[in-house]
Biopython code that builds the backbone (N, CA, C, O; Angstrom):
import numpy as np
from Bio.PDB.StructureBuilder import StructureBuilder

atoms = [
    (1, "UNK", "N", (-12.408, 103.814, 105.103)),
    (1, "UNK", "CA", (-12.733, 102.282, 105.161)),
    (1, "UNK", "C", (-11.611, 101.640, 103.984)),
    (1, "UNK", "O", (-11.208, 102.351, 103.063)),
    (2, "UNK", "N", (-11.210, 100.328, 104.139)),
    (2, "UNK", "CA", (-10.382, 100.152, 103.257)),
    (2, "UNK", "C", (-11.385, 99.116, 102.298)),
    (2, "UNK", "O", (-12.578, 98.822, 102.370)),
    (3, "UNK", "N", (-10.303, 98.733, 101.394)),
    (3, "UNK", "CA", (-10.709, 98.156, 100.368)),
    (3, "UNK", "C", (-11.510, 97.210, 100.239)),
    (3, "UNK", "O", (-12.645, 97.301, 99.771)),
    (4, "UNK", "N", (-10.934, 96.150, 100.679)),
    (4, "UNK", "CA", (-11.381, 94.689, 101.375)),
    (4, "UNK", "C", (-12.696, 94.841, 102.297)),
    (4, "UNK", "O", (-13.651, 94.172, 101.903)),
    (5, "UNK", "N", (-12.836, 95.370, 103.095)),
    (5, "UNK", "CA", (-13.991, 96.063, 104.071)),
    (5, "UNK", "C", (-14.970, 96.032, 102.564)),
    (5, "UNK", "O", (-15.377, 94.945, 102.154)),
    (6, "UNK", "N", (-15.273, 97.257, 101.849)),
    (6, "UNK", "CA", (-15.911, 97.589, 101.080)),
    (6, "UNK", "C", (-16.624, 96.565, 100.581)),
    (6, "UNK", "O", (-17.821, 96.452, 100.319)),
    (7, "UNK", "N", (-15.323, 95.532, 100.451)),
    (7, "UNK", "CA", (-15.510, 94.295, 98.733)),
    (7, "UNK", "C", (-17.088, 93.339, 99.621)),
    (7, "UNK", "O", (-18.242, 92.975, 99.396)),
    (8, "UNK", "N", (-15.774, 93.346, 100.937)),
    (8, "UNK", "CA", (-16.797, 92.175, 102.141)),
    (8, "UNK", "C", (-18.413, 92.434, 102.526)),
    (8, "UNK", "O", (-19.221, 91.529, 102.734)),
    (9, "UNK", "N", (-18.631, 93.523, 102.564)),
    (9, "UNK", "CA", (-19.353, 94.650, 102.417)),
    (9, "UNK", "C", (-21.067, 94.198, 101.406)),
    (9, "UNK", "O", (-22.260, 94.031, 101.661)),
    (10, "UNK", "N", (-20.101, 94.174, 100.162)),
    (10, "UNK", "CA", (-20.492, 94.304, 99.122)),
    (10, "UNK", "C", (-21.352, 92.583, 98.659)),
    (10, "UNK", "O", (-22.453, 92.116, 98.367)),
    (11, "UNK", "N", (-20.181, 92.259, 98.828)),
    (11, "UNK", "CA", (-20.267, 90.646, 98.595)),
    (11, "UNK", "C", (-21.512, 89.873, 99.701)),
    (11, "UNK", "O", (-22.302, 89.048, 99.241)),
    (12, "UNK", "N", (-21.527, 90.158, 100.738)),
    (12, "UNK", "CA", (-21.976, 90.209, 101.961)),
    (12, "UNK", "C", (-21.576, 88.852, 101.846)),
    (12, "UNK", "O", (-20.504, 88.723, 101.255)),
    (13, "UNK", "N", (-22.149, 87.726, 102.259)),
    (13, "UNK", "CA", (-22.318, 86.042, 102.564)),
    (13, "UNK", "C", (-21.454, 85.162, 101.761)),
    (13, "UNK", "O", (-21.022, 84.070, 102.130)),
    (14, "UNK", "N", (-21.151, 85.981, 100.146)),
    (14, "UNK", "CA", (-20.014, 84.972, 99.214)),
    (14, "UNK", "C", (-19.169, 85.620, 99.867)),
    (14, "UNK", "O", (-18.171, 85.039, 99.441)),
    (15, "UNK", "N", (-18.706, 86.501, 100.693)),
    (15, "UNK", "CA", (-17.033, 86.820, 100.525)),
    (15, "UNK", "C", (-16.668, 85.415, 101.069)),
    (15, "UNK", "O", (-17.411, 84.672, 101.710)),
    (16, "UNK", "N", (-14.699, 85.069, 100.494)),
    (16, "UNK", "CA", (-14.119, 84.689, 101.398)),
    (16, "UNK", "C", (-14.571, 82.911, 100.552)),
    (16, "UNK", "O", (-13.992, 81.882, 100.899)),
    (17, "UNK", "N", (-15.477, 82.932, 99.658)),
    (17, "UNK", "CA", (-15.795, 81.586, 98.760)),
    (17, "UNK", "C", (-15.238, 81.798, 97.365)),
    (17, "UNK", "O", (-15.037, 82.813, 96.698)),
    (18, "UNK", "N", (-15.009, 80.176, 97.089)),
    (18, "UNK", "CA", (-13.963, 80.089, 95.700)),
    (18, "UNK", "C", (-15.537, 80.750, 94.548)),
    (18, "UNK", "O", (-16.713, 81.017, 94.797)),
    (19, "UNK", "N", (-14.942, 80.765, 93.684)),
    (19, "UNK", "CA", (-16.108, 80.997, 92.381)),
    (19, "UNK", "C", (-16.233, 79.953, 91.928)),
    (19, "UNK", "O", (-15.531, 78.959, 92.116)),
    (20, "UNK", "N", (-17.021, 80.058, 91.371)),
    (20, "UNK", "CA", (-17.670, 78.768, 90.743)),
    (20, "UNK", "C", (-17.601, 79.508, 89.110)),
    (20, "UNK", "O", (-17.642, 80.663, 88.688)),
    (21, "UNK", "N", (-17.458, 77.937, 88.405)),
    (21, "UNK", "CA", (-16.933, 78.297, 86.535)),
    (21, "UNK", "C", (-18.718, 78.708, 85.984)),
    (21, "UNK", "O", (-18.916, 79.249, 84.896)),
    (22, "UNK", "N", (-19.966, 78.306, 87.026)),
    (22, "UNK", "CA", (-20.813, 78.941, 85.755)),
    (22, "UNK", "C", (-21.951, 78.258, 87.066)),
    (22, "UNK", "O", (-22.026, 77.179, 87.653)),
    (23, "UNK", "N", (-22.797, 79.685, 87.105)),
    (23, "UNK", "CA", (-23.793, 79.581, 88.590)),
    (23, "UNK", "C", (-24.461, 77.959, 88.753)),
    (23, "UNK", "O", (-24.715, 77.413, 89.827)),
    (24, "UNK", "N", (-24.619, 77.494, 87.659)),
    (24, "UNK", "CA", (-25.820, 76.532, 87.728)),
    (24, "UNK", "C", (-25.316, 75.377, 87.968)),
    (24, "UNK", "O", (-26.134, 74.519, 88.301)),
    (25, "UNK", "N", (-23.521, 74.869, 87.870)),
    (25, "UNK", "CA", (-22.516, 74.106, 87.526)),
    (25, "UNK", "C", (-22.110, 73.890, 88.958)),
    (25, "UNK", "O", (-21.852, 75.009, 89.401)),
    (26, "UNK", "N", (-21.860, 72.623, 90.263)),
    (26, "UNK", "CA", (-21.550, 73.109, 91.614)),
    (26, "UNK", "C", (-20.112, 72.729, 91.079)),
    (26, "UNK", "O", (-19.969, 71.507, 91.116)),
    (27, "UNK", "N", (-18.954, 73.421, 90.572)),
    (27, "UNK", "CA", (-17.473, 72.957, 90.325)),
    (27, "UNK", "C", (-16.938, 74.363, 90.138)),
    (27, "UNK", "O", (-17.091, 75.300, 89.355)),
    (28, "UNK", "N", (-16.323, 74.104, 91.093)),
    (28, "UNK", "CA", (-14.501, 75.866, 91.274)),
    (28, "UNK", "C", (-14.015, 75.235, 90.758)),
    (28, "UNK", "O", (-13.922, 74.045, 90.461)),
    (29, "UNK", "N", (-13.429, 76.657, 90.543)),
    (29, "UNK", "CA", (-12.326, 77.315, 89.282)),
    (29, "UNK", "C", (-11.233, 76.164, 89.767)),
    (29, "UNK", "O", (-10.742, 75.366, 88.969)),
    (30, "UNK", "N", (-10.848, 76.190, 91.504)),
    (30, "UNK", "CA", (-10.073, 74.380, 91.704)),
    (30, "UNK", "C", (-9.706, 73.544, 90.940)),
    (30, "UNK", "O", (-8.757, 73.300, 90.196)),
    (31, "UNK", "N", (-11.332, 72.832, 91.490)),
    (31, "UNK", "CA", (-11.690, 71.692, 91.127)),
    (31, "UNK", "C", (-11.163, 71.420, 89.574)),
    (31, "UNK", "O", (-10.359, 70.526, 89.307)),
    (32, "UNK", "N", (-11.730, 72.315, 88.599)),
    (32, "UNK", "CA", (-11.665, 72.335, 87.240)),
    (32, "UNK", "C", (-10.266, 72.676, 87.136)),
    (32, "UNK", "O", (-9.985, 72.171, 86.049)),
    (33, "UNK", "N", (-9.032, 73.299, 87.645)),
    (33, "UNK", "CA", (-8.038, 73.392, 87.695)),
    (33, "UNK", "C", (-7.091, 71.886, 87.696)),
    (33, "UNK", "O", (-6.277, 71.726, 86.787)),
    (34, "UNK", "N", (-7.264, 70.803, 88.784)),
    (34, "UNK", "CA", (-6.813, 70.035, 89.184)),
    (34, "UNK", "C", (-7.404, 68.582, 88.427)),
    (34, "UNK", "O", (-6.875, 67.474, 88.343)),
    (35, "UNK", "N", (-8.681, 69.070, 87.940)),
    (35, "UNK", "CA", (-9.322, 68.334, 86.732)),
    (35, "UNK", "C", (-8.320, 68.133, 86.081)),
    (35, "UNK", "O", (-7.750, 67.044, 86.007)),
    (36, "UNK", "N", (-7.836, 69.596, 85.293)),
    (36, "UNK", "CA", (-7.069, 69.723, 84.336)),
    (36, "UNK", "C", (-5.162, 68.949, 84.479)),
    (36, "UNK", "O", (-4.522, 68.574, 83.496)),
    (37, "UNK", "N", (-4.650, 68.900, 85.934)),
    (37, "UNK", "CA", (-3.416, 68.413, 85.841)),
    (37, "UNK", "C", (-4.163, 66.656, 85.963)),
    (37, "UNK", "O", (-3.509, 65.763, 85.423)),
    (38, "UNK", "N", (-4.965, 66.426, 86.388)),
    (38, "UNK", "CA", (-5.169, 64.604, 86.273)),
    (38, "UNK", "C", (-4.935, 64.087, 84.895)),
    (38, "UNK", "O", (-4.051, 63.504, 84.267)),
    (39, "UNK", "N", (-6.430, 64.687, 84.665)),
    (39, "UNK", "CA", (-6.234, 64.385, 83.252)),
    (39, "UNK", "C", (-5.186, 64.063, 82.302)),
    (39, "UNK", "O", (-5.096, 63.038, 81.627)),
    (40, "UNK", "N", (-4.155, 65.376, 82.338)),
    (40, "UNK", "CA", (-3.332, 65.233, 81.245)),
    (40, "UNK", "C", (-2.140, 64.574, 82.156)),
    (40, "UNK", "O", (-1.162, 64.409, 81.426)),
    (41, "UNK", "N", (-1.922, 64.212, 83.271)),
    (41, "UNK", "CA", (-1.346, 63.206, 83.710)),
    (41, "UNK", "C", (-1.477, 61.449, 83.361)),
    (41, "UNK", "O", (-0.569, 60.617, 83.357)),
    (42, "UNK", "N", (-3.065, 61.243, 83.058)),
    (42, "UNK", "CA", (-3.569, 60.117, 83.052)),
    (42, "UNK", "C", (-3.036, 60.188, 81.287)),
    (42, "UNK", "O", (-2.714, 59.138, 80.731)),
    (43, "UNK", "N", (-2.996, 61.466, 80.566)),
    (43, "UNK", "CA", (-3.279, 61.035, 79.617)),
    (43, "UNK", "C", (-1.401, 60.717, 78.835)),
    (43, "UNK", "O", (-1.059, 60.276, 77.738)),
    (44, "UNK", "N", (-0.914, 61.008, 79.561)),
    (44, "UNK", "CA", (0.893, 60.746, 79.331)),
    (44, "UNK", "C", (1.066, 59.324, 80.333)),
    (44, "UNK", "O", (2.122, 58.691, 80.337)),
    (45, "UNK", "N", (-0.028, 58.960, 81.104)),
    (45, "UNK", "CA", (0.889, 57.274, 81.394)),
    (45, "UNK", "C", (0.063, 56.930, 80.451)),
    (45, "UNK", "O", (0.753, 56.096, 79.865)),
    (46, "UNK", "N", (-1.191, 56.989, 79.731)),
    (46, "UNK", "CA", (-1.325, 56.303, 78.716)),
    (46, "UNK", "C", (-0.594, 56.109, 77.116)),
    (46, "UNK", "O", (-0.831, 55.379, 76.154)),
    (47, "UNK", "N", (0.140, 56.896, 77.338)),
    (47, "UNK", "CA", (0.611, 57.315, 75.634)),
    (47, "UNK", "C", (1.930, 56.119, 76.479)),
    (47, "UNK", "O", (2.035, 55.020, 75.935)),
    (48, "UNK", "N", (2.757, 56.367, 77.616)),
    (48, "UNK", "CA", (3.799, 55.605, 78.147)),
    (48, "UNK", "C", (3.960, 53.979, 77.846)),
    (48, "UNK", "O", (4.861, 53.249, 77.432)),
    (49, "UNK", "N", (2.579, 53.819, 78.286)),
    (49, "UNK", "CA", (1.299, 52.612, 78.523)),
    (49, "UNK", "C", (1.387, 52.215, 77.288)),
    (49, "UNK", "O", (1.766, 51.044, 77.272)),
    (50, "UNK", "N", (1.162, 52.767, 75.917)),
    (50, "UNK", "CA", (0.874, 52.561, 74.762)),
    (50, "UNK", "C", (2.295, 52.294, 74.163)),
    (50, "UNK", "O", (2.234, 51.499, 73.225)),
    (51, "UNK", "N", (3.756, 52.807, 74.489)),
    (51, "UNK", "CA", (4.489, 52.352, 74.166)),
    (51, "UNK", "C", (5.161, 51.181, 74.425)),
    (51, "UNK", "O", (5.746, 50.395, 73.680)),
    (52, "UNK", "N", (4.953, 51.205, 75.759)),
    (52, "UNK", "CA", (5.693, 50.118, 75.863)),
    (52, "UNK", "C", (5.244, 48.900, 76.182)),
    (52, "UNK", "O", (5.875, 47.986, 76.713)),
    (53, "UNK", "N", (3.287, 48.944, 75.578)),
    (53, "UNK", "CA", (2.634, 47.723, 74.710)),
    (53, "UNK", "C", (4.091, 47.136, 73.699)),
    (53, "UNK", "O", (4.858, 46.193, 73.501)),
    (54, "UNK", "N", (3.674, 48.706, 73.247)),
    (54, "UNK", "CA", (4.111, 48.094, 71.259)),
    (54, "UNK", "C", (5.253, 48.136, 71.657)),
    (54, "UNK", "O", (5.886, 47.993, 70.612)),
    (55, "UNK", "N", (6.076, 48.249, 72.574)),
    (55, "UNK", "CA", (7.571, 47.350, 73.031)),
    (55, "UNK", "C", (8.215, 46.133, 72.573)),
    (55, "UNK", "O", (9.058, 45.702, 71.787)),
    (56, "UNK", "N", (7.124, 45.698, 73.747)),
    (56, "UNK", "CA", (6.628, 44.048, 74.044)),
    (56, "UNK", "C", (5.735, 43.547, 73.457)),
    (56, "UNK", "O", (5.012, 42.813, 74.132)),
    (57, "UNK", "N", (5.445, 43.698, 72.175)),
    (57, "UNK", "CA", (4.947, 43.114, 70.817)),
    (57, "UNK", "C", (5.610, 43.641, 70.141)),
    (57, "UNK", "O", (4.878, 43.455, 69.168)),
    (58, "UNK", "N", (6.455, 44.211, 69.716)),
    (58, "UNK", "CA", (7.348, 44.291, 68.412)),
    (58, "UNK", "C", (8.590, 43.277, 68.537)),
    (58, "UNK", "O", (8.905, 42.427, 67.705)),
    (59, "UNK", "N", (9.496, 43.670, 70.281)),
    (59, "UNK", "CA", (10.522, 42.853, 69.747)),
    (59, "UNK", "C", (10.477, 41.725, 71.185)),
    (59, "UNK", "O", (11.467, 41.028, 71.410)),
    (60, "UNK", "N", (9.903, 41.689, 71.604)),
    (60, "UNK", "CA", (9.825, 40.807, 72.939)),
    (60, "UNK", "C", (8.888, 39.666, 72.398)),
    (60, "UNK", "O", (9.294, 38.645, 72.953)),
    (61, "UNK", "N", (7.958, 39.386, 71.680)),
    (61, "UNK", "CA", (6.634, 38.653, 71.475)),
    (61, "UNK", "C", (7.368, 38.069, 70.306)),
    (61, "UNK", "O", (7.269, 36.902, 70.686)),
    (62, "UNK", "N", (8.143, 37.959, 68.981)),
    (62, "UNK", "CA", (8.531, 37.707, 68.983)),
    (62, "UNK", "C", (9.763, 37.017, 68.899)),
    (62, "UNK", "O", (10.101, 36.323, 67.940)),
    (63, "UNK", "N", (10.795, 37.333, 70.487)),
    (63, "UNK", "CA", (11.916, 36.245, 70.561)),
    (63, "UNK", "C", (11.364, 35.480, 71.103)),
    (63, "UNK", "O", (12.184, 34.888, 71.805)),
    (64, "UNK", "N", (9.931, 34.884, 71.297)),
    (64, "UNK", "CA", (9.032, 33.576, 72.581)),
    (64, "UNK", "C", (8.342, 33.453, 71.464)),
    (64, "UNK", "O", (7.252, 33.056, 71.877)),
    (65, "UNK", "N", (8.276, 33.528, 70.422)),
    (65, "UNK", "CA", (8.067, 32.841, 69.440)),
    (65, "UNK", "C", (6.076, 33.414, 69.307)),
    (65, "UNK", "O", (5.538, 32.954, 68.300)),
    (66, "UNK", "N", (5.138, 34.301, 70.220)),
    (66, "UNK", "CA", (4.055, 34.968, 70.548)),
    (66, "UNK", "C", (3.929, 35.029, 68.741)),
    (66, "UNK", "O", (3.443, 34.101, 68.095)),
    (67, "UNK", "N", (4.418, 36.190, 68.174)),
    (67, "UNK", "CA", (4.048, 36.774, 66.941)),
    (67, "UNK", "C", (4.995, 36.704, 66.573)),
    (67, "UNK", "O", (5.990, 37.044, 67.212)),
    (68, "UNK", "N", (5.013, 36.005, 64.837)),
    (68, "UNK", "CA", (5.988, 36.004, 63.789)),
    (68, "UNK", "C", (5.915, 37.421, 63.064)),
    (68, "UNK", "O", (4.784, 37.891, 62.941)),
    (69, "UNK", "N", (6.734, 37.982, 62.687)),
    (69, "UNK", "CA", (7.587, 38.903, 62.152)),
    (69, "UNK", "C", (8.007, 38.676, 60.712)),
    (69, "UNK", "O", (9.077, 38.116, 60.472)),
    (70, "UNK", "N", (6.840, 39.278, 59.313)),
    (70, "UNK", "CA", (8.249, 38.799, 57.962)),
    (70, "UNK", "C", (9.521, 40.045, 58.009)),
    (70, "UNK", "O", (10.496, 39.961, 57.262)),
]
sb = StructureBuilder()
sb.init_structure("model")
sb.init_model(0)
sb.init_chain("A")
sb.init_seg("    ")
for serial, (resi, resn, name, xyz) in enumerate(atoms, 1):
    if name == "N":
        sb.init_residue(resn, " ", resi, " ")
    sb.init_atom(name, np.array(xyz, "f"), 0.0, 1.0, " ", f" {name:<3s}", serial, name[0])
structure = sb.get_structure()
């Protein structure tokens, strides 16, 4: 008997299903990896928006007389 068949018999109806992070938390490992990817992208987007807004306020704003920089 092959290893896959033994594992299937040992695991029963859990065979082929994704493993959860914690037994009481309905989140799989793949979902947690996707969450990390999305939050990392969101963080970089936020950093980019912060830099863009800072450049706008620092350089474009005074050119239109919005804020005076001494």
